[in-house]
All heavy atoms as TSV, in Angstrom:
chain	resi	resn	atom	element	x	y	z
A	1	MET	N	N	-21.162	25.205	20.764
A	1	MET	CA	C	-22.009	24.106	20.329
A	1	MET	C	C	-21.755	22.898	21.228
A	1	MET	O	O	-20.635	22.613	21.585
A	1	MET	CB	C	-21.699	23.772	18.871
A	1	MET	CG	C	-22.665	22.780	18.299
A	1	MET	SD	S	-22.401	22.506	16.545
A	1	MET	CE	C	-23.383	23.828	15.918
A	2	GLN	N	N	-22.795	22.173	21.545
A	2	GLN	CA	C	-22.695	21.076	22.496
A	2	GLN	C	C	-22.770	19.727	21.788
A	2	GLN	O	O	-23.552	19.558	20.859
A	2	GLN	CB	C	-23.856	21.217	23.477
A	2	GLN	CG	C	-23.734	20.362	24.689
A	2	GLN	CD	C	-24.820	20.718	25.684
A	2	GLN	OE1	O	-25.849	21.241	25.313
A	2	GLN	NE2	N	-24.593	20.430	26.928
A	3	ALA	N	N	-21.937	18.781	22.225
A	3	ALA	CA	C	-21.984	17.425	21.675
A	3	ALA	C	C	-23.289	16.759	22.091
A	3	ALA	O	O	-23.768	16.959	23.202
A	3	ALA	CB	C	-20.790	16.610	22.171
A	4	PRO	N	N	-23.915	15.957	21.236
A	4	PRO	CA	C	-25.228	15.391	21.531
A	4	PRO	C	C	-25.280	14.432	22.714
A	4	PRO	O	O	-26.309	14.310	23.353
A	4	PRO	CB	C	-25.612	14.670	20.237
A	4	PRO	CG	C	-24.353	14.512	19.468
A	4	PRO	CD	C	-23.418	15.581	19.930
A	5	ASP	N	N	-24.189	13.717	23.036
A	5	ASP	CA	C	-24.242	12.730	24.116
A	5	ASP	C	C	-23.734	13.271	25.450
A	5	ASP	O	O	-23.606	12.536	26.408
A	5	ASP	CB	C	-23.492	11.459	23.732
A	5	ASP	CG	C	-22.026	11.715	23.428
A	5	ASP	OD1	O	-21.663	12.892	23.230
A	5	ASP	OD2	O	-21.264	10.754	23.389
A	6	ARG	N	N	-23.461	14.556	25.549
A	6	ARG	CA	C	-22.998	15.143	26.809
A	6	ARG	C	C	-24.191	15.577	27.643
A	6	ARG	O	O	-25.269	15.817	27.117
A	6	ARG	CB	C	-22.112	16.347	26.534
A	6	ARG	CG	C	-20.810	15.924	25.914
A	6	ARG	CD	C	-19.754	16.880	26.244
A	6	ARG	NE	N	-18.509	16.344	25.706
A	6	ARG	CZ	C	-17.350	16.779	26.058
A	6	ARG	NH1	N	-17.243	17.743	26.907
A	6	ARG	NH2	N	-16.269	16.252	25.561
A	7	PRO	N	N	-24.004	15.709	28.970
A	7	PRO	CA	C	-25.105	16.206	29.802
A	7	PRO	C	C	-25.550	17.584	29.315
A	7	PRO	O	O	-24.755	18.370	28.818
A	7	PRO	CB	C	-24.487	16.307	31.198
A	7	PRO	CG	C	-23.292	15.435	31.161
A	7	PRO	CD	C	-22.819	15.412	29.729
A	8	THR	N	N	-26.835	17.887	29.459
A	8	THR	CA	C	-27.355	19.149	28.941
A	8	THR	C	C	-26.784	20.346	29.684
A	8	THR	O	O	-26.625	21.400	29.105
A	8	THR	CB	C	-28.888	19.173	29.016
A	8	THR	OG1	O	-29.285	18.927	30.359
A	8	THR	CG2	C	-29.494	18.149	28.094
A	9	THR	N	N	-26.483	20.202	30.980
A	9	THR	CA	C	-25.866	21.310	31.722
A	9	THR	C	C	-24.765	20.775	32.613
A	9	THR	O	O	-24.834	19.662	33.123
A	9	THR	CB	C	-26.883	22.048	32.612
A	9	THR	OG1	O	-27.375	21.133	33.579
A	9	THR	CG2	C	-28.021	22.625	31.820
A	10	LEU	N	N	-23.729	21.580	32.799
A	10	LEU	CA	C	-22.665	21.189	33.716
A	10	LEU	C	C	-23.177	21.136	35.140
A	10	LEU	O	O	-22.725	20.333	35.942
A	10	LEU	CB	C	-21.505	22.181	33.619
A	10	LEU	CG	C	-20.639	22.064	32.388
A	10	LEU	CD1	C	-19.598	23.181	32.378
A	10	LEU	CD2	C	-19.959	20.728	32.323
A	11	GLU	N	N	-24.144	21.998	35.474
A	11	GLU	CA	C	-24.682	22.016	36.833
A	11	GLU	C	C	-25.273	20.666	37.223
A	11	GLU	O	O	-25.156	20.241	38.358
A	11	GLU	CB	C	-25.745	23.117	36.989
A	11	GLU	CG	C	-25.192	24.511	36.949
A	11	GLU	CD	C	-24.930	25.031	35.536
A	11	GLU	OE1	O	-25.273	24.373	34.566
A	11	GLU	OE2	O	-24.349	26.120	35.425
A	12	ALA	N	N	-25.893	19.974	36.283
A	12	ALA	CA	C	-26.493	18.680	36.578
A	12	ALA	C	C	-25.426	17.618	36.822
A	12	ALA	O	O	-25.611	16.712	37.614
A	12	ALA	CB	C	-27.397	18.241	35.435
A	13	ALA	N	N	-24.275	17.730	36.166
A	13	ALA	CA	C	-23.233	16.718	36.272
A	13	ALA	C	C	-22.292	16.950	37.456
A	13	ALA	O	O	-21.773	16.014	38.034
A	13	ALA	CB	C	-22.422	16.672	34.985
A	14	ASN	N	N	-22.056	18.184	37.837
A	14	ASN	CA	C	-21.020	18.486	38.821
A	14	ASN	C	C	-21.432	19.582	39.811
A	14	ASN	O	O	-20.702	20.567	39.966
A	14	ASN	CB	C	-19.750	18.943	38.092
A	14	ASN	CG	C	-19.320	17.961	37.039
A	14	ASN	OD1	O	-19.014	16.838	37.349
A	14	ASN	ND2	N	-19.323	18.380	35.795
A	15	PRO	N	N	-22.522	19.449	40.514
A	15	PRO	CA	C	-22.985	20.552	41.373
A	15	PRO	C	C	-22.030	20.899	42.520
A	15	PRO	O	O	-21.883	22.068	42.866
A	15	PRO	CB	C	-24.336	20.072	41.895
A	15	PRO	CG	C	-24.306	18.586	41.758
A	15	PRO	CD	C	-23.423	18.304	40.571
A	16	VAL	N	N	-21.367	19.929	43.095
A	16	VAL	CA	C	-20.465	20.192	44.223
A	16	VAL	C	C	-19.242	20.979	43.753
A	16	VAL	O	O	-18.829	21.949	44.392
A	16	VAL	CB	C	-20.035	18.869	44.896
A	16	VAL	CG1	C	-18.990	19.113	45.953
A	16	VAL	CG2	C	-21.238	18.155	45.480
A	17	VAL	N	N	-18.677	20.581	42.607
A	17	VAL	CA	C	-17.500	21.265	42.071
A	17	VAL	C	C	-17.858	22.698	41.692
A	17	VAL	O	O	-17.128	23.638	42.023
A	17	VAL	CB	C	-16.928	20.515	40.852
A	17	VAL	CG1	C	-15.754	21.267	40.265
A	17	VAL	CG2	C	-16.523	19.100	41.230
A	18	LEU	N	N	-18.974	22.891	41.025
A	18	LEU	CA	C	-19.377	24.230	40.616
A	18	LEU	C	C	-19.691	25.121	41.813
A	18	LEU	O	O	-19.378	26.315	41.799
A	18	LEU	CB	C	-20.563	24.149	39.667
A	18	LEU	CG	C	-20.235	23.544	38.311
A	18	LEU	CD1	C	-21.498	23.333	37.492
A	18	LEU	CD2	C	-19.264	24.421	37.557
A	19	ALA	N	N	-20.269	24.553	42.853
A	19	ALA	CA	C	-20.544	25.337	44.064
A	19	ALA	C	C	-19.243	25.792	44.717
A	19	ALA	O	O	-19.108	26.957	45.127
A	19	ALA	CB	C	-21.376	24.509	45.048
A	20	LYS	N	N	-18.265	24.907	44.822
A	20	LYS	CA	C	-16.974	25.259	45.420
A	20	LYS	C	C	-16.243	26.289	44.561
A	20	LYS	O	O	-15.646	27.232	45.072
A	20	LYS	CB	C	-16.113	24.009	45.609
A	20	LYS	CG	C	-14.792	24.276	46.296
A	20	LYS	CD	C	-14.967	25.034	47.603
A	20	LYS	CE	C	-14.629	24.207	48.786
A	20	LYS	NZ	N	-14.667	24.987	50.038
A	21	LEU	N	N	-16.299	26.132	43.238
A	21	LEU	CA	C	-15.662	27.084	42.328
A	21	LEU	C	C	-16.274	28.479	42.500
A	21	LEU	O	O	-15.555	29.476	42.578
A	21	LEU	CB	C	-15.794	26.609	40.886
A	21	LEU	CG	C	-15.132	27.464	39.814
A	21	LEU	CD1	C	-13.632	27.600	40.065
A	21	LEU	CD2	C	-15.384	26.866	38.447
A	22	GLY	N	N	-17.578	28.542	42.593
A	22	GLY	CA	C	-18.250	29.823	42.820
A	22	GLY	C	C	-17.869	30.440	44.153
A	22	GLY	O	O	-17.631	31.650	44.253
A	23	GLU	N	N	-17.795	29.613	45.179
A	23	GLU	CA	C	-17.397	30.084	46.514
A	23	GLU	C	C	-15.968	30.641	46.499
A	23	GLU	O	O	-15.708	31.726	47.037
A	23	GLU	CB	C	-17.490	28.917	47.504
A	23	GLU	CG	C	-17.035	29.240	48.897
A	23	GLU	CD	C	-16.984	27.995	49.775
A	23	GLU	OE1	O	-17.810	27.080	49.579
A	23	GLU	OE2	O	-16.096	27.937	50.647
A	24	LEU	N	N	-15.050	29.918	45.867
A	24	LEU	CA	C	-13.664	30.376	45.799
A	24	LEU	C	C	-13.536	31.656	44.980
A	24	LEU	O	O	-12.763	32.550	45.330
A	24	LEU	CB	C	-12.773	29.283	45.199
A	24	LEU	CG	C	-12.599	28.036	46.069
A	24	LEU	CD1	C	-11.845	26.956	45.297
A	24	LEU	CD2	C	-11.889	28.368	47.359
A	25	TYR	N	N	-14.313	31.770	43.901
A	25	TYR	CA	C	-14.299	32.984	43.094
A	25	TYR	C	C	-14.756	34.189	43.921
A	25	TYR	O	O	-14.129	35.243	43.892
A	25	TYR	CB	C	-15.188	32.810	41.859
A	25	TYR	CG	C	-15.362	34.095	41.091
A	25	TYR	CD1	C	-14.365	34.555	40.247
A	25	TYR	CD2	C	-16.517	34.863	41.243
A	25	TYR	CE1	C	-14.522	35.741	39.556
A	25	TYR	CE2	C	-16.669	36.051	40.568
A	25	TYR	CZ	C	-15.667	36.483	39.722
A	25	TYR	OH	O	-15.815	37.668	39.056
A	26	ARG	N	N	-15.846	34.027	44.659
A	26	ARG	CA	C	-16.353	35.126	45.487
A	26	ARG	C	C	-15.341	35.519	46.556
A	26	ARG	O	O	-15.132	36.704	46.819
A	26	ARG	CB	C	-17.698	34.748	46.103
A	26	ARG	CG	C	-18.836	34.735	45.092
A	26	ARG	CD	C	-20.199	34.515	45.731
A	26	ARG	NE	N	-20.346	33.183	46.299
A	26	ARG	CZ	C	-20.676	32.106	45.606
A	26	ARG	NH1	N	-20.898	32.189	44.309
A	26	ARG	NH2	N	-20.789	30.932	46.184
A	27	GLU	N	N	-14.687	34.534	47.170
A	27	GLU	CA	C	-13.660	34.826	48.182
A	27	GLU	C	C	-12.470	35.563	47.561
A	27	GLU	O	O	-11.967	36.522	48.143
A	27	GLU	CB	C	-13.161	33.538	48.832
A	27	GLU	CG	C	-14.133	32.917	49.798
A	27	GLU	CD	C	-13.602	31.624	50.406
A	27	GLU	OE1	O	-12.376	31.351	50.313
A	27	GLU	OE2	O	-14.411	30.870	50.964
A	28	ALA	N	N	-12.038	35.135	46.379
A	28	ALA	CA	C	-10.898	35.775	45.716
A	28	ALA	C	C	-11.236	37.208	45.324
A	28	ALA	O	O	-10.419	38.117	45.473
A	28	ALA	CB	C	-10.488	34.968	44.484
A	29	LEU	N	N	-12.438	37.427	44.849
A	29	LEU	CA	C	-12.859	38.760	44.451
A	29	LEU	C	C	-12.980	39.693	45.654
A	29	LEU	O	O	-12.623	40.869	45.570
A	29	LEU	CB	C	-14.196	38.679	43.710
A	29	LEU	CG	C	-14.636	39.923	42.966
A	29	LEU	CD1	C	-13.627	40.289	41.893
A	29	LEU	CD2	C	-15.999	39.705	42.347
A	30	ALA	N	N	-13.419	39.176	46.780
A	30	ALA	CA	C	-13.593	39.987	47.982
A	30	ALA	C	C	-12.275	40.264	48.711
A	30	ALA	O	O	-12.201	41.183	49.524
A	30	ALA	CB	C	-14.569	39.293	48.938
A	31	HIS	N	N	-11.239	39.496	48.407
A	31	HIS	CA	C	-9.941	39.643	49.069
A	31	HIS	C	C	-9.332	41.002	48.748
A	31	HIS	O	O	-9.426	41.489	47.621
A	31	HIS	CB	C	-9.012	38.517	48.621
A	31	HIS	CG	C	-7.679	38.514	49.283
A	31	HIS	ND1	N	-7.532	38.387	50.642
A	31	HIS	CD2	C	-6.439	38.619	48.764
A	31	HIS	CE1	C	-6.231	38.424	50.932
A	31	HIS	NE2	N	-5.553	38.558	49.811
A	32	ASP	N	N	-8.694	41.638	49.735
A	32	ASP	CA	C	-8.125	42.976	49.555
A	32	ASP	C	C	-6.864	43.000	48.691
A	32	ASP	O	O	-6.507	44.033	48.148
A	32	ASP	CB	C	-7.783	43.600	50.919
A	32	ASP	CG	C	-9.017	44.061	51.654
A	32	ASP	OD1	O	-10.072	44.212	51.008
A	32	ASP	OD2	O	-8.931	44.276	52.875
A	33	GLY	N	N	-6.186	41.895	48.567
A	33	GLY	CA	C	-4.931	41.866	47.815
A	33	GLY	C	C	-5.025	40.982	46.592
A	33	GLY	O	O	-6.090	40.744	46.029
A	34	PHE	N	N	-3.870	40.468	46.205
A	34	PHE	CA	C	-3.749	39.586	45.049
A	34	PHE	C	C	-4.410	38.243	45.349
A	34	PHE	O	O	-4.322	37.730	46.462
A	34	PHE	CB	C	-2.265	39.375	44.724
A	34	PHE	CG	C	-2.014	38.382	43.634
A	34	PHE	CD1	C	-2.139	38.742	42.304
A	34	PHE	CD2	C	-1.661	37.081	43.943
A	34	PHE	CE1	C	-1.906	37.832	41.295
A	34	PHE	CE2	C	-1.415	36.156	42.937
A	34	PHE	CZ	C	-1.541	36.537	41.617
A	35	ALA	N	N	-5.073	37.676	44.366
A	35	ALA	CA	C	-5.668	36.344	44.513
A	35	ALA	C	C	-5.457	35.572	43.215
A	35	ALA	O	O	-5.440	36.157	42.128
A	35	ALA	CB	C	-7.154	36.445	44.827
A	36	GLU	N	N	-5.272	34.274	43.337
A	36	GLU	CA	C	-5.094	33.429	42.165
A	36	GLU	C	C	-6.011	32.225	42.296
A	36	GLU	O	O	-6.116	31.613	43.357
A	36	GLU	CB	C	-3.643	32.958	42.069
A	36	GLU	CG	C	-3.359	32.144	40.846
A	36	GLU	CD	C	-1.892	31.757	40.740
A	36	GLU	OE1	O	-1.209	31.664	41.777
A	36	GLU	OE2	O	-1.432	31.557	39.616
A	37	LEU	N	N	-6.686	31.885	41.208
A	37	LEU	CA	C	-7.586	30.743	41.173
A	37	LEU	C	C	-7.262	29.963	39.911
A	37	LEU	O	O	-7.231	30.517	38.815
A	37	LEU	CB	C	-9.040	31.213	41.151
A	37	LEU	CG	C	-10.122	30.165	41.062
A	37	LEU	CD1	C	-10.065	29.200	42.240
A	37	LEU	CD2	C	-11.486	30.823	41.014
A	38	LYS	N	N	-6.991	28.670	40.072
A	38	LYS	CA	C	-6.589	27.828	38.945
A	38	LYS	C	C	-7.424	26.557	38.961
A	38	LYS	O	O	-7.657	25.975	40.021
A	38	LYS	CB	C	-5.104	27.492	39.082
A	38	LYS	CG	C	-4.541	26.621	38.003
A	38	LYS	CD	C	-3.048	26.453	38.213
A	38	LYS	CE	C	-2.598	25.083	37.807
A	38	LYS	NZ	N	-1.208	24.836	38.123
A	39	VAL	N	N	-7.874	26.137	37.790
A	39	VAL	CA	C	-8.647	24.901	37.642
A	39	VAL	C	C	-7.831	23.952	36.780
A	39	VAL	O	O	-7.371	24.303	35.698
A	39	VAL	CB	C	-10.011	25.163	36.972
A	39	VAL	CG1	C	-10.769	23.862	36.773
A	39	VAL	CG2	C	-10.828	26.155	37.781
A	40	GLU	N	N	-7.646	22.735	37.282
A	40	GLU	CA	C	-6.891	21.708	36.566
A	40	GLU	C	C	-7.792	20.484	36.421
A	40	GLU	O	O	-8.426	20.066	37.388
A	40	GLU	CB	C	-5.657	21.367	37.410
A	40	GLU	CG	C	-4.637	20.533	36.751
A	40	GLU	CD	C	-3.425	20.344	37.659
A	40	GLU	OE1	O	-3.175	21.176	38.544
A	40	GLU	OE2	O	-2.739	19.338	37.468
A	41	ILE	N	N	-7.864	19.924	35.224
A	41	ILE	CA	C	-8.697	18.747	34.979
A	41	ILE	C	C	-7.828	17.665	34.369
A	41	ILE	O	O	-7.158	17.895	33.361
A	41	ILE	CB	C	-9.881	19.081	34.054
A	41	ILE	CG1	C	-10.758	20.162	34.697
A	41	ILE	CG2	C	-10.703	17.824	33.766
A	41	ILE	CD1	C	-11.874	20.658	33.813
A	42	ARG	N	N	-7.833	16.503	35.002
A	42	ARG	CA	C	-7.025	15.366	34.535
A	42	ARG	C	C	-7.932	14.193	34.195
A	42	ARG	O	O	-8.913	13.943	34.875
A	42	ARG	CB	C	-6.065	14.913	35.630
A	42	ARG	CG	C	-5.103	15.973	36.053
A	42	ARG	CD	C	-4.283	15.495	37.212
A	42	ARG	NE	N	-3.475	16.589	37.718
A	42	ARG	CZ	C	-2.274	16.433	38.214
A	42	ARG	NH1	N	-1.741	15.250	38.308
A	42	ARG	NH2	N	-1.598	17.467	38.641
A	43	ILE	N	N	-7.564	13.465	33.173
A	43	ILE	CA	C	-8.310	12.265	32.791
A	43	ILE	C	C	-7.878	11.122	33.697
A	43	ILE	O	O	-6.689	10.872	33.863
A	43	ILE	CB	C	-8.051	11.910	31.319
A	43	ILE	CG1	C	-8.565	13.027	30.418
A	43	ILE	CG2	C	-8.715	10.583	30.965
A	43	ILE	CD1	C	-8.185	12.857	28.962
A	44	LEU	N	N	-8.828	10.420	34.256
A	44	LEU	CA	C	-8.535	9.225	35.049
A	44	LEU	C	C	-8.864	8.017	34.193
A	44	LEU	O	O	-8.328	7.848	33.123
A	44	LEU	CB	C	-9.349	9.234	36.351
A	44	LEU	CG	C	-9.036	10.367	37.331
A	44	LEU	CD1	C	-9.952	10.294	38.535
A	44	LEU	CD2	C	-7.591	10.338	37.763
A	45	ARG	N	N	-9.758	7.191	34.650
A	45	ARG	CA	C	-10.142	6.044	33.830
A	45	ARG	C	C	-11.391	6.416	33.025
A	45	ARG	O	O	-11.941	7.491	33.185
A	45	ARG	CB	C	-10.390	4.829	34.705
A	45	ARG	CG	C	-11.392	5.088	35.797
A	45	ARG	CD	C	-11.438	3.956	36.758
A	45	ARG	NE	N	-12.225	4.412	37.902
A	45	ARG	CZ	C	-12.900	3.656	38.673
A	45	ARG	NH1	N	-12.905	2.365	38.475
A	45	ARG	NH2	N	-13.583	4.143	39.676
A	46	ARG	N	N	-11.832	5.508	32.192
A	46	ARG	CA	C	-12.976	5.786	31.326
A	46	ARG	C	C	-14.179	6.269	32.141
A	46	ARG	O	O	-14.588	5.634	33.094
A	46	ARG	CB	C	-13.361	4.529	30.552
A	46	ARG	CG	C	-14.470	4.748	29.554
A	46	ARG	CD	C	-14.774	3.512	28.755
A	46	ARG	NE	N	-13.605	2.941	28.103
A	46	ARG	CZ	C	-13.152	3.296	26.910
A	46	ARG	NH1	N	-13.754	4.249	26.251
A	46	ARG	NH2	N	-12.102	2.705	26.386
A	47	GLY	N	N	-14.696	7.400	31.747
A	47	GLY	CA	C	-15.880	7.930	32.403
A	47	GLY	C	C	-15.611	8.757	33.643
A	47	GLY	O	O	-16.540	9.135	34.336
A	48	GLN	N	N	-14.335	9.037	33.979
A	48	GLN	CA	C	-14.021	9.835	35.160
A	48	GLN	C	C	-12.913	10.835	34.876
A	48	GLN	O	O	-12.017	10.571	34.085
A	48	GLN	CB	C	-13.586	8.963	36.329
A	48	GLN	CG	C	-14.702	8.181	36.952
A	48	GLN	CD	C	-14.229	7.507	38.226
A	48	GLN	OE1	O	-13.068	7.122	38.343
A	48	GLN	NE2	N	-15.127	7.352	39.176
A	49	LYS	N	N	-13.016	11.975	35.540
A	49	LYS	CA	C	-11.958	12.974	35.507
A	49	LYS	C	C	-11.737	13.482	36.919
A	49	LYS	O	O	-12.640	13.452	37.748
A	49	LYS	CB	C	-12.333	14.148	34.603
A	49	LYS	CG	C	-12.350	13.787	33.134
A	49	LYS	CD	C	-12.523	15.003	32.281
A	49	LYS	CE	C	-12.484	14.606	30.815
A	49	LYS	NZ	N	-12.604	15.795	29.953
A	50	GLU	N	N	-10.524	13.943	37.176
A	50	GLU	CA	C	-10.211	14.574	38.456
A	50	GLU	C	C	-10.181	16.077	38.219
A	50	GLU	O	O	-9.506	16.553	37.309
A	50	GLU	CB	C	-8.857	14.099	38.973
A	50	GLU	CG	C	-8.479	14.738	40.293
A	50	GLU	CD	C	-7.119	14.303	40.797
A	50	GLU	OE1	O	-6.213	14.067	39.958
A	50	GLU	OE2	O	-6.962	14.214	42.011
A	51	VAL	N	N	-10.930	16.814	39.023
A	51	VAL	CA	C	-10.958	18.270	38.943
A	51	VAL	C	C	-10.261	18.798	40.183
A	51	VAL	O	O	-10.630	18.456	41.307
A	51	VAL	CB	C	-12.406	18.800	38.882
A	51	VAL	CG1	C	-12.419	20.319	38.822
A	51	VAL	CG2	C	-13.131	18.210	37.682
A	52	ILE	N	N	-9.211	19.619	39.983
A	52	ILE	CA	C	-8.453	20.184	41.093
A	52	ILE	C	C	-8.609	21.696	41.039
A	52	ILE	O	O	-8.299	22.320	40.027
A	52	ILE	CB	C	-6.958	19.806	41.010
A	52	ILE	CG1	C	-6.798	18.300	40.917
A	52	ILE	CG2	C	-6.210	20.376	42.212
A	52	ILE	CD1	C	-5.400	17.847	40.554
A	53	LEU	N	N	-9.104	22.274	42.127
A	53	LEU	CA	C	-9.244	23.715	42.243
A	53	LEU	C	C	-8.126	24.210	43.141
A	53	LEU	O	O	-8.025	23.797	44.291
A	53	LEU	CB	C	-10.613	24.079	42.844
A	53	LEU	CG	C	-11.838	23.505	42.141
A	53	LEU	CD1	C	-13.108	23.907	42.886
A	53	LEU	CD2	C	-11.893	23.948	40.698
A	54	HIS	N	N	-7.266	25.076	42.622
A	54	HIS	CA	C	-6.150	25.637	43.378
A	54	HIS	C	C	-6.524	27.061	43.785
A	54	HIS	O	O	-6.814	27.897	42.936
A	54	HIS	CB	C	-4.877	25.729	42.524
A	54	HIS	CG	C	-4.384	24.438	41.993
A	54	HIS	ND1	N	-3.456	23.675	42.656
A	54	HIS	CD2	C	-4.680	23.773	40.861
A	54	HIS	CE1	C	-3.195	22.593	41.939
A	54	HIS	NE2	N	-3.928	22.634	40.846
A	55	CYS	N	N	-6.510	27.333	45.061
A	55	CYS	CA	C	-6.758	28.689	45.558
A	55	CYS	C	C	-6.177	28.750	46.964
A	55	CYS	O	O	-6.898	28.742	47.958
A	55	CYS	CB	C	-8.250	29.000	45.556
A	55	CYS	SG	S	-8.621	30.707	45.949
A	56	GLY	N	N	-4.852	28.782	47.047
A	56	GLY	CA	C	-4.203	28.693	48.359
A	56	GLY	C	C	-4.140	27.245	48.810
A	56	GLY	O	O	-3.088	26.702	49.061
A	57	LYS	N	N	-5.269	26.598	48.857
A	57	LYS	CA	C	-5.378	25.165	49.148
A	57	LYS	C	C	-5.749	24.466	47.844
A	57	LYS	O	O	-6.088	25.117	46.869
A	57	LYS	CB	C	-6.497	24.895	50.159
A	57	LYS	CG	C	-6.314	25.542	51.498
A	57	LYS	CD	C	-7.518	25.191	52.360
A	57	LYS	CE	C	-7.485	25.905	53.675
A	57	LYS	NZ	N	-8.676	25.627	54.473
A	58	GLN	N	N	-5.728	23.146	47.873
A	58	GLN	CA	C	-6.209	22.383	46.733
A	58	GLN	C	C	-7.472	21.636	47.138
A	58	GLN	O	O	-7.529	21.023	48.194
A	58	GLN	CB	C	-5.176	21.359	46.265
A	58	GLN	CG	C	-3.998	21.960	45.572
A	58	GLN	CD	C	-3.086	20.880	45.012
A	58	GLN	OE1	O	-3.312	19.690	45.178
A	58	GLN	NE2	N	-2.033	21.306	44.346
A	59	TYR	N	N	-8.478	21.716	46.298
A	59	TYR	CA	C	-9.719	20.986	46.492
A	59	TYR	C	C	-9.815	19.998	45.345
A	59	TYR	O	O	-9.847	20.388	44.181
A	59	TYR	CB	C	-10.907	21.953	46.479
A	59	TYR	CG	C	-10.823	22.992	47.567
A	59	TYR	CD1	C	-10.164	24.198	47.358
A	59	TYR	CD2	C	-11.374	22.745	48.817
A	59	TYR	CE1	C	-10.066	25.145	48.363
A	59	TYR	CE2	C	-11.270	23.694	49.831
A	59	TYR	CZ	C	-10.626	24.887	49.594
A	59	TYR	OH	O	-10.527	25.827	50.591
A	60	ARG	N	N	-9.837	18.695	45.663
A	60	ARG	CA	C	-9.822	17.656	44.631
A	60	ARG	C	C	-11.154	16.920	44.600
A	60	ARG	O	O	-11.689	16.537	45.637
A	60	ARG	CB	C	-8.697	16.655	44.902
A	60	ARG	CG	C	-7.329	17.278	44.749
A	60	ARG	CD	C	-6.230	16.292	45.159
A	60	ARG	NE	N	-4.946	16.884	44.922
A	60	ARG	CZ	C	-4.161	16.580	43.891
A	60	ARG	NH1	N	-4.520	15.669	43.029
A	60	ARG	NH2	N	-3.003	17.189	43.748
A	61	TYR	N	N	-11.647	16.714	43.389
A	61	TYR	CA	C	-12.903	16.010	43.176
A	61	TYR	C	C	-12.725	15.023	42.031
A	61	TYR	O	O	-12.001	15.302	41.077
A	61	TYR	CB	C	-14.020	16.981	42.786
A	61	TYR	CG	C	-14.251	18.070	43.814
A	61	TYR	CD1	C	-13.598	19.279	43.735
A	61	TYR	CD2	C	-15.134	17.865	44.865
A	61	TYR	CE1	C	-13.803	20.272	44.675
A	61	TYR	CE2	C	-15.347	18.840	45.803
A	61	TYR	CZ	C	-14.689	20.050	45.712
A	61	TYR	OH	O	-14.886	21.032	46.647
A	62	VAL	N	N	-13.405	13.891	42.088
A	62	VAL	CA	C	-13.482	12.957	40.978
A	62	VAL	C	C	-14.918	13.000	40.502
A	62	VAL	O	O	-15.852	12.823	41.271
A	62	VAL	CB	C	-13.100	11.522	41.407
A	62	VAL	CG1	C	-13.315	10.547	40.265
A	62	VAL	CG2	C	-11.655	11.485	41.873
A	63	VAL	N	N	-15.090	13.300	39.204
A	63	VAL	CA	C	-16.426	13.442	38.641
A	63	VAL	C	C	-16.586	12.504	37.451
A	63	VAL	O	O	-15.619	12.159	36.774
A	63	VAL	CB	C	-16.701	14.902	38.191
A	63	VAL	CG1	C	-16.683	15.832	39.376
A	63	VAL	CG2	C	-15.713	15.350	37.151
A	64	ASN	N	N	-17.804	12.092	37.208
A	64	ASN	CA	C	-18.126	11.276	36.036
A	64	ASN	C	C	-18.379	12.206	34.862
A	64	ASN	O	O	-18.839	13.328	35.042
A	64	ASN	CB	C	-19.362	10.421	36.298
A	64	ASN	CG	C	-19.112	9.407	37.387
A	64	ASN	OD1	O	-18.036	8.854	37.491
A	64	ASN	ND2	N	-20.110	9.177	38.213
A	65	TYR	N	N	-18.082	11.748	33.653
A	65	TYR	CA	C	-18.344	12.525	32.462
A	65	TYR	C	C	-18.639	11.598	31.301
A	65	TYR	O	O	-18.276	10.430	31.321
A	65	TYR	CB	C	-17.172	13.461	32.132
A	65	TYR	CG	C	-16.009	12.749	31.461
A	65	TYR	CD1	C	-15.802	12.872	30.103
A	65	TYR	CD2	C	-15.137	11.950	32.186
A	65	TYR	CE1	C	-14.746	12.219	29.493
A	65	TYR	CE2	C	-14.088	11.301	31.574
A	65	TYR	CZ	C	-13.895	11.435	30.231
A	65	TYR	OH	O	-12.865	10.779	29.624
A	66	ALA	N	N	-19.300	12.145	30.298
A	66	ALA	CA	C	-19.569	11.389	29.081
A	66	ALA	C	C	-18.613	11.890	28.001
A	66	ALA	O	O	-18.637	13.068	27.684
A	66	ALA	CB	C	-21.017	11.605	28.646
A	67	PRO	N	N	-17.737	11.029	27.493
A	67	PRO	CA	C	-16.785	11.461	26.469
A	67	PRO	C	C	-17.486	12.046	25.249
A	67	PRO	O	O	-18.570	11.587	24.870
A	67	PRO	CB	C	-16.040	10.193	26.088
A	67	PRO	CG	C	-16.350	9.198	27.140
A	67	PRO	CD	C	-17.639	9.621	27.791
A	68	GLY	N	N	-16.881	13.064	24.636
A	68	GLY	CA	C	-17.436	13.705	23.450
A	68	GLY	C	C	-17.298	12.849	22.212
A	68	GLY	O	O	-16.524	11.906	22.179
A	69	ALA	N	N	-18.044	13.200	21.217
A	69	ALA	CA	C	-17.998	12.450	19.960
A	69	ALA	C	C	-16.791	12.825	19.140
A	69	ALA	O	O	-16.269	13.868	19.240
A	69	ALA	CB	C	-19.274	12.718	19.152
């Protein structure tokens, strides 16, 4: 169930992060050996969060969000 004041889709709010996450997932799945993919989300100041994608390297993004009710 979705909170009424949140964006209707995550794709509309964070297209760059979701594109990178999809790319890393495809790379991990195609890899011949072990692969690990980790997503970390930290609260920054009001209206912002830091999203860190760990997959060998770290990809850091700051995204805007609407707090839930």
